[in-house]
C-alpha positions as CSV (number, residue, x, y, z in Angstrom):
1,M,0.0,0.1,-0.1
2,A,1.5,3.4,-1.1
3,E,2.2,5.6,2.3
4,R,-0.8,7.8,2.9
5,K,-1.1,10.8,5.1
6,V,-4.3,10.2,7.1
7,L,-6.4,12.5,9.0
8,F,-8.3,10.9,11.6
9,V,-11.5,13.2,12.6
10,F,-14.1,12.6,15.3
11,P,-17.5,14.5,15.3
12,G,-19.4,16.5,18.3
13,Q,-22.9,16.7,19.5
14,G,-25.3,16.5,17.3
15,S,-24.2,13.2,15.8
16,Q,-25.8,11.1,18.6
17,Y,-28.8,8.9,17.8
18,R,-30.5,5.9,19.4
19,G,-29.0,2.7,18.6
20,M,-25.4,3.8,18.2
21,G,-22.7,1.0,18.8
22,S,-25.2,-1.5,19.1
23,D,-24.1,-3.3,15.8
24,L,-20.2,-2.6,16.9
25,V,-20.7,-4.7,20.1
26,E,-22.2,-7.9,17.9
27,E,-19.2,-7.9,15.9
28,F,-16.2,-6.6,17.9
29,P,-15.1,-7.8,21.3
30,V,-13.2,-4.6,21.9
31,A,-16.6,-2.7,21.5
32,R,-18.1,-4.7,24.2
33,E,-15.1,-4.1,26.4
34,L,-15.3,-0.3,25.9
35,Y,-19.0,-0.1,26.9
36,T,-18.5,-2.1,29.6
37,R,-15.3,0.1,30.9
38,A,-17.5,3.3,30.3
39,S,-20.4,2.1,32.3
40,T,-18.3,1.2,35.1
41,A,-16.5,4.6,35.2
42,L,-19.8,6.3,34.7
43,G,-21.8,4.4,37.2
44,Y,-24.6,4.0,35.0
45,D,-25.5,1.3,31.9
46,L,-24.3,3.2,29.1
47,S,-25.0,0.5,26.7
48,E,-28.6,0.6,27.5
49,L,-28.6,4.3,27.2
50,S,-26.9,4.4,23.9
51,F,-28.8,1.1,22.4
52,R,-32.3,1.7,23.6
53,D,-32.6,5.3,25.6
54,P,-35.6,4.2,27.4
55,R,-35.9,7.3,29.3
56,A,-35.3,9.6,26.3
57,E,-32.0,10.9,28.0
58,L,-29.4,10.7,25.0
59,N,-30.0,14.0,23.8
60,L,-29.1,15.6,27.3
61,T,-25.7,17.1,27.2
62,R,-24.6,15.2,30.3
63,Y,-25.3,11.9,28.6
64,T,-24.5,12.8,25.0
65,Q,-20.8,13.5,25.7
66,P,-19.9,10.4,27.1
67,A,-22.0,8.4,24.7
68,L,-20.7,10.1,21.8
69,L,-17.0,9.8,23.0
70,T,-17.6,5.9,23.7
71,H,-19.2,5.4,20.4
72,E,-16.2,7.1,18.6
73,V,-13.2,5.4,20.4
74,A,-15.2,1.9,19.9
75,C,-15.2,2.7,16.2
76,L,-11.5,3.7,16.4
77,E,-10.6,0.4,18.2
78,A,-12.6,-1.7,16.1
79,F,-10.7,-0.1,12.8
80,R,-7.4,-0.4,14.3
81,G,-8.1,-3.9,15.1
82,L,-8.6,-4.8,11.4
83,V,-5.8,-2.5,10.2
84,G,-3.3,-3.2,12.8
85,D,-0.4,-0.7,12.0
86,R,-0.7,-0.8,8.4
87,V,-3.0,2.6,8.5
88,R,-1.6,5.0,11.0
89,P,-2.7,8.8,11.4
90,S,-0.5,11.6,10.7
91,L,-2.8,13.8,12.7
92,G,-5.8,14.1,14.4
93,A,-9.0,16.5,14.8
94,G,-12.2,16.5,16.5
95,H,-15.0,19.0,16.6
96,S,-15.9,20.2,19.9
97,L,-16.4,17.1,22.0
98,G,-14.5,15.0,19.3
99,E,-11.4,16.7,20.3
100,Y,-11.4,14.5,23.4
101,S,-11.9,11.5,21.4
102,A,-8.7,12.8,19.4
103,L,-6.8,13.0,22.3
104,V,-7.7,9.6,23.6
105,M,-6.3,8.5,19.9
106,A,-3.2,10.1,20.5
107,G,-2.5,8.9,23.8
108,A,-2.8,12.2,25.7
109,L,-5.9,10.7,27.7
110,T,-6.6,7.4,28.9
111,F,-10.1,5.9,27.8
112,E,-11.6,5.9,31.4
113,S,-10.1,9.6,32.0
114,A,-12.1,11.1,28.9
115,V,-15.2,9.6,29.6
116,N,-15.1,10.8,33.1
117,L,-14.0,14.4,32.0
118,V,-16.7,14.8,29.2
119,S,-19.3,13.5,31.8
120,K,-18.5,16.4,34.0
121,R,-18.2,18.6,31.1
122,G,-21.8,18.0,29.6
123,Q,-23.1,18.3,33.4
124,L,-21.6,21.7,33.9
125,M,-22.7,22.9,30.5
126,S,-26.1,21.7,31.1
127,E,-26.3,23.1,34.7
128,L,-24.7,26.4,34.1
129,G,-25.1,27.1,30.8
130,R,-28.1,29.3,29.5
131,G,-29.1,30.6,26.0
132,G,-29.0,28.8,22.4
133,M,-27.2,29.0,19.1
134,V,-28.0,29.4,15.7
135,A,-26.2,28.2,12.3
136,T,-25.6,30.8,9.7
137,T,-24.7,31.0,6.2
138,L,-22.5,34.1,6.7
139,D,-18.8,34.3,6.5
140,L,-16.6,35.1,9.9
141,P,-16.2,38.7,9.7
142,T,-20.0,39.5,8.7
143,A,-21.3,37.1,11.5
144,A,-18.8,38.6,14.1
145,A,-20.2,42.2,13.2
146,L,-23.9,40.7,13.6
147,A,-23.0,39.1,16.8
148,D,-21.9,42.4,18.1
149,K,-24.9,44.1,17.5
150,Y,-27.2,41.9,19.4
151,F,-24.8,40.9,22.4
152,C,-24.2,37.5,20.8
153,G,-20.8,35.8,20.1
154,V,-19.4,33.6,17.2
155,A,-19.5,30.0,18.5
156,A,-18.2,28.3,15.5
157,H,-16.4,28.7,12.4
158,N,-17.2,25.4,10.3
159,M,-16.7,26.5,6.7
160,P,-15.8,29.7,5.0
161,D,-19.6,30.6,4.9
162,Q,-21.0,28.8,7.7
163,T,-20.5,30.5,11.2
164,V,-22.7,29.6,14.2
165,L,-23.5,32.3,16.8
166,A,-24.5,32.1,20.3
167,G,-26.2,33.9,22.9
168,E,-29.2,34.7,25.2
169,S,-32.5,33.4,23.5
170,A,-34.1,36.7,23.2
171,D,-31.0,38.2,21.8
172,L,-30.9,35.5,19.1
173,D,-34.3,36.0,18.2
174,K,-33.5,39.6,17.2
175,L,-30.5,38.7,15.4
176,A,-32.6,36.0,13.7
177,A,-35.2,38.4,12.8
178,E,-32.4,40.8,11.0
179,L,-31.3,37.8,8.9
180,E,-34.9,36.6,7.9
181,S,-35.7,40.4,6.6
182,A,-32.3,40.1,4.8
183,K,-33.3,36.9,3.2
184,K,-30.2,35.2,4.9
185,R,-30.7,31.6,6.5
186,A,-30.7,31.2,10.2
187,V,-31.3,27.6,11.7
188,R,-31.7,27.5,15.3
189,L,-29.8,24.3,17.1
190,N,-30.9,22.0,19.6
191,T,-28.9,22.7,22.3
192,E,-29.0,23.2,26.1
193,G,-27.2,26.4,25.9
194,A,-24.9,29.0,24.1
195,F,-21.8,26.4,23.9
196,H,-18.4,27.8,23.0
197,S,-19.5,31.7,23.9
198,F,-19.1,34.1,26.9
199,L,-22.1,32.3,28.4
200,M,-20.0,29.2,29.1
201,V,-17.6,30.9,31.4
202,A,-19.0,30.0,34.6
203,A,-19.0,26.3,33.6
204,A,-15.5,26.7,32.3
205,Q,-14.5,28.2,35.7
206,Q,-15.8,24.8,37.6
207,F,-14.5,22.5,34.4
208,R,-10.7,24.0,35.2
209,Q,-10.8,22.2,38.4
210,V,-11.9,19.0,36.6
211,L,-9.2,19.4,34.1
212,E,-6.5,19.8,36.7
213,Q,-7.4,17.0,38.7
214,T,-7.1,14.7,35.3
215,E,-3.7,13.1,34.3
216,F,-2.7,14.0,30.8
217,S,0.1,13.0,29.0
218,G,2.0,14.4,25.8
219,V,0.5,13.4,22.3
220,A,2.0,10.4,20.4
221,T,0.2,11.6,17.2
222,P,-0.3,15.4,16.5
223,V,-3.7,16.9,17.2
224,L,-5.4,20.1,16.2
225,S,-6.9,22.2,18.8
226,N,-10.4,23.7,18.5
227,Y,-9.2,26.8,20.6
228,T,-6.3,27.8,18.3
229,G,-7.0,25.9,15.1
230,K,-3.6,24.7,15.2
231,L,-1.6,21.9,16.7
232,H,-1.9,21.2,20.4
233,E,1.6,21.8,22.2
234,N,2.9,18.3,23.3
235,S,2.7,19.2,27.1
236,P,-0.1,18.0,29.4
237,E,-0.2,21.9,31.2
238,A,-0.9,23.3,27.5
239,I,-3.5,20.8,26.5
240,R,-5.5,21.3,29.8
241,A,-5.1,25.2,29.0
242,R,-6.5,24.7,25.4
243,L,-9.4,22.8,26.5
244,F,-10.4,24.9,29.1
245,F,-10.3,27.9,26.7
246,Q,-12.1,25.8,24.2
247,L,-15.3,25.7,26.4
248,F,-16.1,29.5,26.0
249,N,-14.3,30.3,22.7
250,P,-15.3,29.4,19.1
251,V,-14.5,26.2,17.6
252,Q,-11.8,27.4,14.9
253,W,-12.7,24.2,12.6
254,V,-11.7,26.1,9.4
255,G,-8.4,26.6,11.1
256,C,-8.3,23.2,12.1
257,M,-8.8,22.1,8.4
258,S,-6.6,24.6,7.0
259,A,-3.9,23.2,9.2
260,A,-4.5,19.9,8.3
261,M,-4.4,20.8,4.6
262,D,-0.9,22.7,4.8
263,A,0.2,19.5,6.5
264,G,-0.7,17.7,3.2
265,F,-3.3,14.9,4.3
266,D,-4.6,13.1,1.3
267,T,-7.2,10.7,3.3
268,A,-9.4,11.5,6.0
269,I,-11.5,8.8,7.9
270,E,-14.1,9.7,10.6
271,F,-14.9,8.0,13.4
272,G,-18.4,7.4,15.2
273,G,-21.7,9.2,15.2
274,G,-23.8,9.4,12.4
275,I,-26.7,11.5,10.9
276,G,-29.5,11.1,8.7
277,K,-33.1,10.0,8.8
278,G,-32.8,6.2,9.0
279,E,-33.0,5.0,12.3
280,G,-30.3,2.3,12.5
281,P,-26.6,2.4,12.4
282,A,-26.5,1.0,8.7
283,D,-28.6,4.0,7.7
284,K,-26.4,6.8,8.9
285,R,-24.0,9.0,7.2
286,P,-20.9,10.7,8.4
287,N,-21.4,14.0,10.4
288,L,-18.6,16.0,9.6
289,E,-18.2,14.8,5.6
290,S,-20.1,17.4,4.0
291,I,-18.1,20.3,5.8
292,V,-14.9,19.0,5.3
293,K,-15.3,18.3,1.5
294,K,-16.8,21.8,1.1
295,T,-13.6,23.2,2.7
296,L,-11.3,21.0,0.5
297,K,-13.3,22.4,-2.6
298,W,-12.8,25.8,-1.4
299,R,-8.9,25.5,-1.0
300,E,-8.5,23.0,-4.1
301,H,-7.3,20.4,-1.9
302,Q,-7.4,16.6,-2.9
303,A,-8.4,14.2,-0.2
304,Q,-10.2,11.1,0.0
305,Y,-13.0,11.0,2.8
306,L,-14.1,7.6,4.3
307,P,-16.5,6.5,7.0
308,A,-15.7,4.3,10.0
309,I,-19.2,5.1,11.7
310,N,-20.7,1.3,12.0
311,A,-19.7,-1.9,11.7
312,A,-20.2,-2.3,8.1
313,S,-18.4,1.1,7.0
314,I,-15.4,0.1,9.6
315,R,-14.9,-3.2,7.8
316,A,-15.4,-1.5,4.1
317,T,-13.0,1.2,4.8
318,A,-10.3,-1.1,6.3
319,Q,-10.6,-3.3,3.5
320,Q,-10.3,-0.5,1.1
321,L,-7.2,1.1,2.5
322,L,-5.4,-2.3,3.1
323,S,-5.9,-3.2,-0.6
324,G,-5.4,0.5,-2.0
């Protein structure tokens, strides 16, 4: 197989669905083990929550985050079990919550530490957060100027022409009304707060204590930081600080993708989560694929995008790469 420069990517909230992981535990012993380890660490049955969600809790932030991280790492480890050292990442990136999965992939966090960390992160974001988020089709300077008018802030820069804004609900209503009058698209997101904005400062202040009590290592594989849009420094203290700032600052996804393209990646593999109307794992498609492909087109950068989000796609992607 010709040497590839591979980017491993991990999605954030919004890619969870009832049933995720149920196919993995049937086919991959490593996935069964990870769900058992997560349940032990969390003190509740994460398999029951993820596979069946009997109490409709999966979309609550405190449960979404550990459920997604576990699914992403389970997909990653199932894939690694098939390819071994024959497919290795040159770097990793994750959107918001997905950054924690990328840090597990890179060896900066143990799986149990990450599960506990994002569980507490989700709890604080839910309890101390307020307001909401709206996705726009505006470029970053235009979106930032509009946000300033209504006491809102930029929460994520996902593509050159897609910026997410966050703020108090009443302020977002006024902002959305201006967009509507200008015939510009604005989509309210189903979140429990104004994530990655100044309204998360209180949550971040308490989360800092959790970060400082969590053991980190350096990264064995370079990982991109949402906060800076550049590579994490290879030190536990720096990684902690970037994750603290990530909670109340915009996700610089365009910056992350630009840095990955500058590094010359030619293959991207997305692990975990899934979107689409179908109910089962086999019916889902990768959450970040459209965003990444549009950014690639904008930069005229050629790269292959492959899914590893369920048992079937993990096997197909592994086979394609090993035979390519």
